[in-house]
HTML snippet that shows the backbone in 3Dmol.js (N, CA, C, O; Angstrom):
<script src="https://3Dmol.org/build/3Dmol-min.js"></script>
<div id="view" style="width:600px;height:400px;position:relative"></div>
<script>
const pdb = `
ATOM      1  N   UNK A   1     -11.802 -14.295  30.114  1.00  0.00           N
ATOM      2  CA  UNK A   1     -12.146 -13.706  30.661  1.00  0.00           C
ATOM      3  C   UNK A   1     -13.723 -14.485  29.739  1.00  0.00           C
ATOM      4  O   UNK A   1     -13.331 -14.905  28.651  1.00  0.00           O
ATOM      5  N   UNK A   2     -14.733 -14.653  29.861  1.00  0.00           N
ATOM      6  CA  UNK A   2     -15.528 -15.767  30.166  1.00  0.00           C
ATOM      7  C   UNK A   2     -16.618 -15.141  29.165  1.00  0.00           C
ATOM      8  O   UNK A   2     -16.724 -13.944  29.432  1.00  0.00           O
ATOM      9  N   UNK A   3     -17.284 -15.432  28.338  1.00  0.00           N
ATOM     10  CA  UNK A   3     -18.590 -14.755  27.042  1.00  0.00           C
ATOM     11  C   UNK A   3     -19.859 -15.185  27.549  1.00  0.00           C
ATOM     12  O   UNK A   3     -20.299 -16.186  28.113  1.00  0.00           O
ATOM     13  N   UNK A   4     -20.514 -13.521  26.950  1.00  0.00           N
ATOM     14  CA  UNK A   4     -21.637 -13.711  27.489  1.00  0.00           C
ATOM     15  C   UNK A   4     -22.915 -15.134  26.619  1.00  0.00           C
ATOM     16  O   UNK A   4     -23.185 -15.293  25.429  1.00  0.00           O
ATOM     17  N   UNK A   5     -23.405 -15.899  27.857  1.00  0.00           N
ATOM     18  CA  UNK A   5     -24.189 -16.692  27.083  1.00  0.00           C
ATOM     19  C   UNK A   5     -24.966 -16.633  25.879  1.00  0.00           C
ATOM     20  O   UNK A   5     -25.366 -17.609  25.245  1.00  0.00           O
ATOM     21  N   UNK A   6     -25.156 -15.418  25.601  1.00  0.00           N
ATOM     22  CA  UNK A   6     -26.022 -14.949  24.412  1.00  0.00           C
ATOM     23  C   UNK A   6     -26.115 -14.589  23.122  1.00  0.00           C
ATOM     24  O   UNK A   6     -26.800 -14.746  22.112  1.00  0.00           O
ATOM     25  N   UNK A   7     -25.009 -13.957  23.609  1.00  0.00           N
ATOM     26  CA  UNK A   7     -24.242 -13.493  22.171  1.00  0.00           C
ATOM     27  C   UNK A   7     -22.593 -13.888  22.155  1.00  0.00           C
ATOM     28  O   UNK A   7     -21.984 -13.632  21.116  1.00  0.00           O
ATOM     29  N   UNK A   8     -22.016 -14.375  23.042  1.00  0.00           N
ATOM     30  CA  UNK A   8     -20.695 -14.697  22.869  1.00  0.00           C
ATOM     31  C   UNK A   8     -19.794 -13.596  23.251  1.00  0.00           C
ATOM     32  O   UNK A   8     -18.844 -14.031  23.902  1.00  0.00           O
ATOM     33  N   UNK A   9     -19.760 -12.257  23.065  1.00  0.00           N
ATOM     34  CA  UNK A   9     -18.531 -10.818  23.670  1.00  0.00           C
ATOM     35  C   UNK A   9     -18.440 -11.385  24.904  1.00  0.00           C
ATOM     36  O   UNK A   9     -19.153 -12.270  25.377  1.00  0.00           O
ATOM     37  N   UNK A  10     -17.174 -10.610  25.573  1.00  0.00           N
ATOM     38  CA  UNK A  10     -16.634 -10.410  26.768  1.00  0.00           C
ATOM     39  C   UNK A  10     -18.088 -10.217  28.230  1.00  0.00           C
ATOM     40  O   UNK A  10     -18.728  -9.170  28.327  1.00  0.00           O
ATOM     41  N   UNK A  11     -18.239 -10.988  28.829  1.00  0.00           N
ATOM     42  CA  UNK A  11     -19.142 -10.813  29.292  1.00  0.00           C
ATOM     43  C   UNK A  11     -19.048  -9.754  30.626  1.00  0.00           C
ATOM     44  O   UNK A  11     -17.864  -9.849  30.951  1.00  0.00           O
ATOM     45  N   UNK A  12     -19.516  -9.062  31.301  1.00  0.00           N
ATOM     46  CA  UNK A  12     -19.602  -8.156  32.880  1.00  0.00           C
ATOM     47  C   UNK A  12     -19.399  -8.580  33.762  1.00  0.00           C
ATOM     48  O   UNK A  12     -18.412  -8.523  34.495  1.00  0.00           O
ATOM     49  N   UNK A  13     -20.871  -9.377  33.866  1.00  0.00           N
ATOM     50  CA  UNK A  13     -21.475 -10.268  35.018  1.00  0.00           C
ATOM     51  C   UNK A  13     -21.839 -10.955  34.534  1.00  0.00           C
ATOM     52  O   UNK A  13     -21.034 -11.589  33.853  1.00  0.00           O
ATOM     53  N   UNK A  14     -23.297 -11.382  34.485  1.00  0.00           N
ATOM     54  CA  UNK A  14     -23.927 -12.668  33.959  1.00  0.00           C
ATOM     55  C   UNK A  14     -23.722 -12.348  32.396  1.00  0.00           C
ATOM     56  O   UNK A  14     -23.344 -13.318  31.739  1.00  0.00           O
ATOM     57  N   UNK A  15     -23.929 -11.022  31.623  1.00  0.00           N
ATOM     58  CA  UNK A  15     -24.073 -10.781  29.925  1.00  0.00           C
ATOM     59  C   UNK A  15     -23.065  -9.964  29.742  1.00  0.00           C
ATOM     60  O   UNK A  15     -22.187  -9.651  30.546  1.00  0.00           O
ATOM     61  N   UNK A  16     -23.212  -9.643  28.698  1.00  0.00           N
ATOM     62  CA  UNK A  16     -22.172  -8.914  27.773  1.00  0.00           C
ATOM     63  C   UNK A  16     -22.793  -7.340  28.269  1.00  0.00           C
ATOM     64  O   UNK A  16     -23.949  -7.219  28.674  1.00  0.00           O
ATOM     65  N   UNK A  17     -21.851  -6.205  28.167  1.00  0.00           N
ATOM     66  CA  UNK A  17     -22.621  -4.497  29.122  1.00  0.00           C
ATOM     67  C   UNK A  17     -23.724  -4.507  27.966  1.00  0.00           C
ATOM     68  O   UNK A  17     -23.650  -3.306  28.228  1.00  0.00           O
ATOM     69  N   UNK A  18     -24.558  -4.634  27.074  1.00  0.00           N
ATOM     70  CA  UNK A  18     -25.956  -4.823  25.626  1.00  0.00           C
ATOM     71  C   UNK A  18     -26.573  -5.364  27.038  1.00  0.00           C
ATOM     72  O   UNK A  18     -27.013  -4.671  27.955  1.00  0.00           O
ATOM     73  N   UNK A  19     -26.444  -7.500  26.932  1.00  0.00           N
ATOM     74  CA  UNK A  19     -27.818  -7.532  27.554  1.00  0.00           C
ATOM     75  C   UNK A  19     -27.687  -7.532  28.985  1.00  0.00           C
ATOM     76  O   UNK A  19     -28.572  -8.223  29.489  1.00  0.00           O
ATOM     77  N   UNK A  20     -26.806  -6.944  29.942  1.00  0.00           N
ATOM     78  CA  UNK A  20     -26.182  -6.548  31.394  1.00  0.00           C
ATOM     79  C   UNK A  20     -27.266  -5.545  31.194  1.00  0.00           C
ATOM     80  O   UNK A  20     -28.281  -5.838  31.825  1.00  0.00           O
ATOM     81  N   UNK A  21     -27.309  -4.940  30.810  1.00  0.00           N
ATOM     82  CA  UNK A  21     -27.481  -3.783  30.396  1.00  0.00           C
ATOM     83  C   UNK A  21     -29.840  -3.878  30.729  1.00  0.00           C
ATOM     84  O   UNK A  21     -30.622  -3.593  31.635  1.00  0.00           O
ATOM     85  N   UNK A  22     -29.892  -4.300  29.682  1.00  0.00           N
ATOM     86  CA  UNK A  22     -30.921  -5.588  29.579  1.00  0.00           C
ATOM     87  C   UNK A  22     -31.264  -5.771  30.742  1.00  0.00           C
ATOM     88  O   UNK A  22     -31.618  -5.087  31.702  1.00  0.00           O
ATOM     89  N   UNK A  23     -31.100  -6.817  30.501  1.00  0.00           N
ATOM     90  CA  UNK A  23     -31.693  -7.498  32.141  1.00  0.00           C
ATOM     91  C   UNK A  23     -31.588  -6.567  33.206  1.00  0.00           C
ATOM     92  O   UNK A  23     -32.719  -6.462  33.681  1.00  0.00           O
ATOM     93  N   UNK A  24     -30.894  -5.933  33.737  1.00  0.00           N
ATOM     94  CA  UNK A  24     -30.987  -5.068  34.403  1.00  0.00           C
ATOM     95  C   UNK A  24     -32.620  -3.818  34.834  1.00  0.00           C
ATOM     96  O   UNK A  24     -33.073  -3.234  35.819  1.00  0.00           O
ATOM     97  N   UNK A  25     -32.979  -4.004  33.250  1.00  0.00           N
ATOM     98  CA  UNK A  25     -33.688  -2.602  32.665  1.00  0.00           C
ATOM     99  C   UNK A  25     -34.981  -3.763  33.184  1.00  0.00           C
ATOM    100  O   UNK A  25     -35.925  -3.331  33.846  1.00  0.00           O
ATOM    101  N   UNK A  26     -34.900  -5.179  32.820  1.00  0.00           N
ATOM    102  CA  UNK A  26     -36.316  -6.070  33.005  1.00  0.00           C
ATOM    103  C   UNK A  26     -36.591  -6.122  34.375  1.00  0.00           C
ATOM    104  O   UNK A  26     -37.710  -6.101  34.887  1.00  0.00           O
ATOM    105  N   UNK A  27     -35.492  -6.191  34.950  1.00  0.00           N
ATOM    106  CA  UNK A  27     -35.940  -6.788  36.657  1.00  0.00           C
ATOM    107  C   UNK A  27     -36.461  -5.209  37.469  1.00  0.00           C
ATOM    108  O   UNK A  27     -37.219  -5.142  38.437  1.00  0.00           O
ATOM    109  N   UNK A  28     -35.879  -4.166  36.829  1.00  0.00           N
ATOM    110  CA  UNK A  28     -35.995  -2.428  37.156  1.00  0.00           C
ATOM    111  C   UNK A  28     -37.569  -2.664  37.438  1.00  0.00           C
ATOM    112  O   UNK A  28     -38.280  -2.852  38.425  1.00  0.00           O
ATOM    113  N   UNK A  29     -37.724  -2.555  36.074  1.00  0.00           N
ATOM    114  CA  UNK A  29     -39.539  -2.109  35.283  1.00  0.00           C
ATOM    115  C   UNK A  29     -40.193  -3.468  35.911  1.00  0.00           C
ATOM    116  O   UNK A  29     -41.113  -3.238  36.696  1.00  0.00           O
ATOM    117  N   UNK A  30     -39.885  -4.800  35.707  1.00  0.00           N
ATOM    118  CA  UNK A  30     -40.501  -5.757  36.662  1.00  0.00           C
ATOM    119  C   UNK A  30     -41.424  -5.215  37.657  1.00  0.00           C
ATOM    120  O   UNK A  30     -42.654  -5.250  37.655  1.00  0.00           O
ATOM    121  N   UNK A  31     -40.579  -4.686  38.546  1.00  0.00           N
ATOM    122  CA  UNK A  31     -40.718  -4.092  40.166  1.00  0.00           C
ATOM    123  C   UNK A  31     -41.956  -2.806  39.769  1.00  0.00           C
ATOM    124  O   UNK A  31     -42.739  -2.799  40.719  1.00  0.00           O
ATOM    125  N   UNK A  32     -42.402  -1.707  38.679  1.00  0.00           N
ATOM    126  CA  UNK A  32     -43.122  -1.469  38.820  1.00  0.00           C
ATOM    127  C   UNK A  32     -44.370  -1.499  38.021  1.00  0.00           C
ATOM    128  O   UNK A  32     -45.235  -0.646  37.826  1.00  0.00           O
ATOM    129  N   UNK A  33     -44.195  -2.928  37.544  1.00  0.00           N
ATOM    130  CA  UNK A  33     -44.972  -3.304  36.637  1.00  0.00           C
ATOM    131  C   UNK A  33     -45.300  -3.927  37.947  1.00  0.00           C
ATOM    132  O   UNK A  33     -44.930  -3.241  38.900  1.00  0.00           O
ATOM    133  N   UNK A  34     -45.806  -4.875  38.207  1.00  0.00           N
ATOM    134  CA  UNK A  34     -45.900  -5.346  39.863  1.00  0.00           C
ATOM    135  C   UNK A  34     -46.998  -4.361  40.679  1.00  0.00           C
ATOM    136  O   UNK A  34     -48.018  -4.730  41.261  1.00  0.00           O
ATOM    137  N   UNK A  35     -46.579  -3.280  40.570  1.00  0.00           N
ATOM    138  CA  UNK A  35     -47.355  -2.670  41.816  1.00  0.00           C
ATOM    139  C   UNK A  35     -47.911  -1.711  40.987  1.00  0.00           C
ATOM    140  O   UNK A  35     -48.359  -0.770  41.643  1.00  0.00           O
ATOM    141  N   UNK A  36     -48.056  -1.593  39.747  1.00  0.00           N
ATOM    142  CA  UNK A  36     -48.556  -1.466  39.004  1.00  0.00           C
ATOM    143  C   UNK A  36     -50.094  -1.924  38.531  1.00  0.00           C
ATOM    144  O   UNK A  36     -51.192  -1.515  38.905  1.00  0.00           O
ATOM    145  N   UNK A  37     -49.698  -2.990  37.506  1.00  0.00           N
ATOM    146  CA  UNK A  37     -50.535  -3.953  37.146  1.00  0.00           C
ATOM    147  C   UNK A  37     -50.360  -5.681  37.924  1.00  0.00           C
ATOM    148  O   UNK A  37     -50.566  -6.507  37.035  1.00  0.00           O
ATOM    149  N   UNK A  38     -50.092  -6.278  39.100  1.00  0.00           N
ATOM    150  CA  UNK A  38     -50.376  -6.909  39.285  1.00  0.00           C
ATOM    151  C   UNK A  38     -49.512  -8.003  39.333  1.00  0.00           C
ATOM    152  O   UNK A  38     -49.413  -8.645  40.378  1.00  0.00           O
ATOM    153  N   UNK A  39     -48.474  -8.483  37.708  1.00  0.00           N
ATOM    154  CA  UNK A  39     -47.798  -9.213  36.760  1.00  0.00           C
ATOM    155  C   UNK A  39     -47.200 -10.365  37.867  1.00  0.00           C
ATOM    156  O   UNK A  39     -46.792  -9.858  38.911  1.00  0.00           O
ATOM    157  N   UNK A  40     -47.141 -11.207  37.814  1.00  0.00           N
ATOM    158  CA  UNK A  40     -45.862 -12.446  37.829  1.00  0.00           C
ATOM    159  C   UNK A  40     -45.123 -11.893  37.044  1.00  0.00           C
ATOM    160  O   UNK A  40     -45.374 -11.023  36.211  1.00  0.00           O
ATOM    161  N   UNK A  41     -43.657 -12.682  37.448  1.00  0.00           N
ATOM    162  CA  UNK A  41     -42.273 -11.906  36.352  1.00  0.00           C
ATOM    163  C   UNK A  41     -43.115 -13.176  34.857  1.00  0.00           C
ATOM    164  O   UNK A  41     -42.987 -12.736  33.714  1.00  0.00           O
ATOM    165  N   UNK A  42     -43.356 -13.625  34.903  1.00  0.00           N
ATOM    166  CA  UNK A  42     -43.499 -14.947  33.777  1.00  0.00           C
ATOM    167  C   UNK A  42     -44.538 -13.874  32.572  1.00  0.00           C
ATOM    168  O   UNK A  42     -44.316 -13.540  31.408  1.00  0.00           O
ATOM    169  N   UNK A  43     -45.478 -13.638  33.335  1.00  0.00           N
ATOM    170  CA  UNK A  43     -46.562 -12.486  32.942  1.00  0.00           C
ATOM    171  C   UNK A  43     -45.838 -11.459  32.558  1.00  0.00           C
ATOM    172  O   UNK A  43     -46.257 -10.934  31.527  1.00  0.00           O
ATOM    173  N   UNK A  44     -44.872 -10.972  33.035  1.00  0.00           N
ATOM    174  CA  UNK A  44     -44.386  -9.635  32.838  1.00  0.00           C
ATOM    175  C   UNK A  44     -43.825  -9.939  31.405  1.00  0.00           C
ATOM    176  O   UNK A  44     -44.469  -9.755  30.372  1.00  0.00           O
ATOM    177  N   UNK A  45     -42.593 -10.408  31.466  1.00  0.00           N
ATOM    178  CA  UNK A  45     -42.045 -11.122  30.167  1.00  0.00           C
ATOM    179  C   UNK A  45     -42.974 -11.426  28.999  1.00  0.00           C
ATOM    180  O   UNK A  45     -42.929 -10.881  27.897  1.00  0.00           O
ATOM    181  N   UNK A  46     -44.160 -12.751  29.553  1.00  0.00           N
ATOM    182  CA  UNK A  46     -45.285 -12.303  27.880  1.00  0.00           C
ATOM    183  C   UNK A  46     -45.840 -10.910  27.678  1.00  0.00           C
ATOM    184  O   UNK A  46     -46.244 -10.629  26.550  1.00  0.00           O
ATOM    185  N   UNK A  47     -45.893 -10.204  28.429  1.00  0.00           N
ATOM    186  CA  UNK A  47     -46.170  -8.830  28.003  1.00  0.00           C
ATOM    187  C   UNK A  47     -45.831  -7.925  26.866  1.00  0.00           C
ATOM    188  O   UNK A  47     -46.540  -7.461  25.974  1.00  0.00           O
ATOM    189  N   UNK A  48     -43.769  -7.717  27.297  1.00  0.00           N
ATOM    190  CA  UNK A  48     -43.228  -7.167  26.972  1.00  0.00           C
ATOM    191  C   UNK A  48     -42.964  -7.984  25.840  1.00  0.00           C
ATOM    192  O   UNK A  48     -42.804  -7.489  24.725  1.00  0.00           O
ATOM    193  N   UNK A  49     -42.910  -9.195  26.058  1.00  0.00           N
ATOM    194  CA  UNK A  49     -42.847  -9.987  24.366  1.00  0.00           C
ATOM    195  C   UNK A  49     -43.412  -9.451  23.860  1.00  0.00           C
ATOM    196  O   UNK A  49     -42.875  -8.552  23.212  1.00  0.00           O
ATOM    197  N   UNK A  50     -44.865  -9.605  23.787  1.00  0.00           N
ATOM    198  CA  UNK A  50     -45.787  -8.912  22.056  1.00  0.00           C
ATOM    199  C   UNK A  50     -45.935  -7.404  22.224  1.00  0.00           C
ATOM    200  O   UNK A  50     -46.538  -6.828  21.319  1.00  0.00           O
ATOM    201  N   UNK A  51     -45.542  -6.775  23.102  1.00  0.00           N
ATOM    202  CA  UNK A  51     -45.025  -5.676  22.585  1.00  0.00           C
ATOM    203  C   UNK A  51     -44.182  -5.051  22.131  1.00  0.00           C
ATOM    204  O   UNK A  51     -43.210  -4.664  22.779  1.00  0.00           O
ATOM    205  N   UNK A  52     -44.498  -4.674  20.164  1.00  0.00           N
ATOM    206  CA  UNK A  52     -44.449  -4.445  19.310  1.00  0.00           C
ATOM    207  C   UNK A  52     -42.780  -3.428  19.117  1.00  0.00           C
ATOM    208  O   UNK A  52     -41.906  -3.602  18.269  1.00  0.00           O
ATOM    209  N   UNK A  53     -42.826  -2.396  20.243  1.00  0.00           N
ATOM    210  CA  UNK A  53     -41.179  -1.870  19.975  1.00  0.00           C
ATOM    211  C   UNK A  53     -40.403  -2.020  21.023  1.00  0.00           C
ATOM    212  O   UNK A  53     -39.617  -1.128  21.344  1.00  0.00           O
ATOM    213  N   UNK A  54     -40.472  -2.759  21.465  1.00  0.00           N
ATOM    214  CA  UNK A  54     -39.295  -4.122  22.796  1.00  0.00           C
ATOM    215  C   UNK A  54     -38.423  -4.260  22.006  1.00  0.00           C
ATOM    216  O   UNK A  54     -38.442  -4.681  20.850  1.00  0.00           O
ATOM    217  N   UNK A  55     -37.426  -3.804  22.796  1.00  0.00           N
ATOM    218  CA  UNK A  55     -35.892  -3.502  22.415  1.00  0.00           C
ATOM    219  C   UNK A  55     -35.086  -4.912  21.103  1.00  0.00           C
ATOM    220  O   UNK A  55     -36.193  -5.437  20.981  1.00  0.00           O
ATOM    221  N   UNK A  56     -34.492  -5.489  20.498  1.00  0.00           N
ATOM    222  CA  UNK A  56     -33.467  -6.713  20.805  1.00  0.00           C
ATOM    223  C   UNK A  56     -33.038  -7.170  21.594  1.00  0.00           C
ATOM    224  O   UNK A  56     -33.146  -8.338  21.967  1.00  0.00           O
ATOM    225  N   UNK A  57     -32.304  -6.107  22.125  1.00  0.00           N
ATOM    226  CA  UNK A  57     -31.824  -7.399  23.250  1.00  0.00           C
ATOM    227  C   UNK A  57     -31.861  -7.286  24.238  1.00  0.00           C
ATOM    228  O   UNK A  57     -30.901  -7.734  24.864  1.00  0.00           O
ATOM    229  N   UNK A  58     -33.342  -6.409  25.256  1.00  0.00           N
ATOM    230  CA  UNK A  58     -34.326  -7.219  25.890  1.00  0.00           C
ATOM    231  C   UNK A  58     -35.039  -8.374  25.024  1.00  0.00           C
ATOM    232  O   UNK A  58     -35.354  -9.228  25.853  1.00  0.00           O
ATOM    233  N   UNK A  59     -35.365  -8.721  23.984  1.00  0.00           N
ATOM    234  CA  UNK A  59     -36.402 -10.146  23.525  1.00  0.00           C
ATOM    235  C   UNK A  59     -35.142 -10.706  23.255  1.00  0.00           C
ATOM    236  O   UNK A  59     -35.242 -10.469  22.051  1.00  0.00           O
ATOM    237  N   UNK A  60     -33.794 -11.368  23.359  1.00  0.00           N
ATOM    238  CA  UNK A  60     -32.763 -12.372  23.914  1.00  0.00           C
ATOM    239  C   UNK A  60     -33.251 -12.512  25.060  1.00  0.00           C
ATOM    240  O   UNK A  60     -34.102 -13.327  25.415  1.00  0.00           O
ATOM    241  N   UNK A  61     -32.535 -11.435  25.889  1.00  0.00           N
ATOM    242  CA  UNK A  61     -33.077 -11.926  27.007  1.00  0.00           C
ATOM    243  C   UNK A  61     -33.533 -12.543  27.777  1.00  0.00           C
ATOM    244  O   UNK A  61     -33.086 -13.335  28.606  1.00  0.00           O
ATOM    245  N   UNK A  62     -34.992 -12.005  27.391  1.00  0.00           N
ATOM    246  CA  UNK A  62     -36.158 -12.563  27.612  1.00  0.00           C
ATOM    247  C   UNK A  62     -36.158 -14.322  27.391  1.00  0.00           C
ATOM    248  O   UNK A  62     -36.428 -15.242  28.163  1.00  0.00           O
ATOM    249  N   UNK A  63     -35.640 -14.275  25.689  1.00  0.00           N
ATOM    250  CA  UNK A  63     -35.862 -15.489  25.484  1.00  0.00           C
ATOM    251  C   UNK A  63     -34.652 -16.887  25.723  1.00  0.00           C
ATOM    252  O   UNK A  63     -34.437 -18.082  25.519  1.00  0.00           O
ATOM    253  N   UNK A  64     -34.086 -15.506  26.362  1.00  0.00           N
ATOM    254  CA  UNK A  64     -32.599 -16.637  26.988  1.00  0.00           C
ATOM    255  C   UNK A  64     -33.199 -17.449  28.784  1.00  0.00           C
ATOM    256  O   UNK A  64     -32.755 -18.502  29.241  1.00  0.00           O
ATOM    257  N   UNK A  65     -34.166 -16.637  29.387  1.00  0.00           N
ATOM    258  CA  UNK A  65     -34.374 -16.724  30.713  1.00  0.00           C
ATOM    259  C   UNK A  65     -35.503 -17.246  30.327  1.00  0.00           C
ATOM    260  O   UNK A  65     -35.969 -17.655  31.391  1.00  0.00           O
ATOM    261  N   UNK A  66     -36.293 -17.517  29.461  1.00  0.00           N
ATOM    262  CA  UNK A  66     -37.201 -18.666  29.217  1.00  0.00           C
ATOM    263  C   UNK A  66     -36.951 -19.907  29.111  1.00  0.00           C
ATOM    264  O   UNK A  66     -37.343 -20.901  29.723  1.00  0.00           O
ATOM    265  N   UNK A  67     -35.705 -19.603  27.596  1.00  0.00           N
ATOM    266  CA  UNK A  67     -35.464 -20.929  27.087  1.00  0.00           C
ATOM    267  C   UNK A  67     -34.223 -21.842  28.563  1.00  0.00           C
ATOM    268  O   UNK A  67     -33.691 -22.937  28.376  1.00  0.00           O
ATOM    269  N   UNK A  68     -34.070 -21.051  29.799  1.00  0.00           N
ATOM    270  CA  UNK A  68     -33.156 -21.966  29.929  1.00  0.00           C
ATOM    271  C   UNK A  68     -33.355 -22.284  31.072  1.00  0.00           C
ATOM    272  O   UNK A  68     -32.506 -22.889  31.726  1.00  0.00           O
ATOM    273  N   UNK A  69     -35.001 -21.795  31.738  1.00  0.00           N
ATOM    274  CA  UNK A  69     -36.242 -21.721  32.664  1.00  0.00           C
ATOM    275  C   UNK A  69     -35.084 -20.828  34.257  1.00  0.00           C
ATOM    276  O   UNK A  69     -35.031 -21.261  35.408  1.00  0.00           O
ATOM    277  N   UNK A  70     -34.597 -19.996  33.890  1.00  0.00           N
ATOM    278  CA  UNK A  70     -34.652 -19.080  34.666  1.00  0.00           C
ATOM    279  C   UNK A  70     -35.373 -18.039  35.248  1.00  0.00           C
ATOM    280  O   UNK A  70     -35.060 -16.921  35.657  1.00  0.00           O
ATOM    281  N   UNK A  71     -36.175 -18.525  35.202  1.00  0.00           N
ATOM    282  CA  UNK A  71     -37.402 -17.488  35.833  1.00  0.00           C
ATOM    283  C   UNK A  71     -38.333 -17.322  37.015  1.00  0.00           C
ATOM    284  O   UNK A  71     -39.104 -16.363  37.064  1.00  0.00           O
TER     285      UNK A  71
END
`;
const viewer = $3Dmol.createViewer("view");
viewer.addModel(pdb, "pdb");
viewer.setStyle({}, {cartoon: {color: "spectrum"}});
viewer.zoomTo();
viewer.render();
</script>
C-alpha cells in the first residue's frame, strides 16, 4: 500500500483518510466561496490559511498543494 505524501500514513486515494477528507472539504467549500465571493482557487487557499480556526489537516493540505505547485 502506498503512503500519504503529507504524513506517511497509508493512503486511501491521493492522501490518507484525514488529509483526503480535508482535501475534499477544501474543494467542496471552494465552490461555495467562489459563488459567494468570486474567489479564485489561489485566493481561496490564501484566505482559508489566514483564518485562525482553520484546522491542522486543512493547513497541511494547503501547504502541500502550494509547495507542490498543484494549484
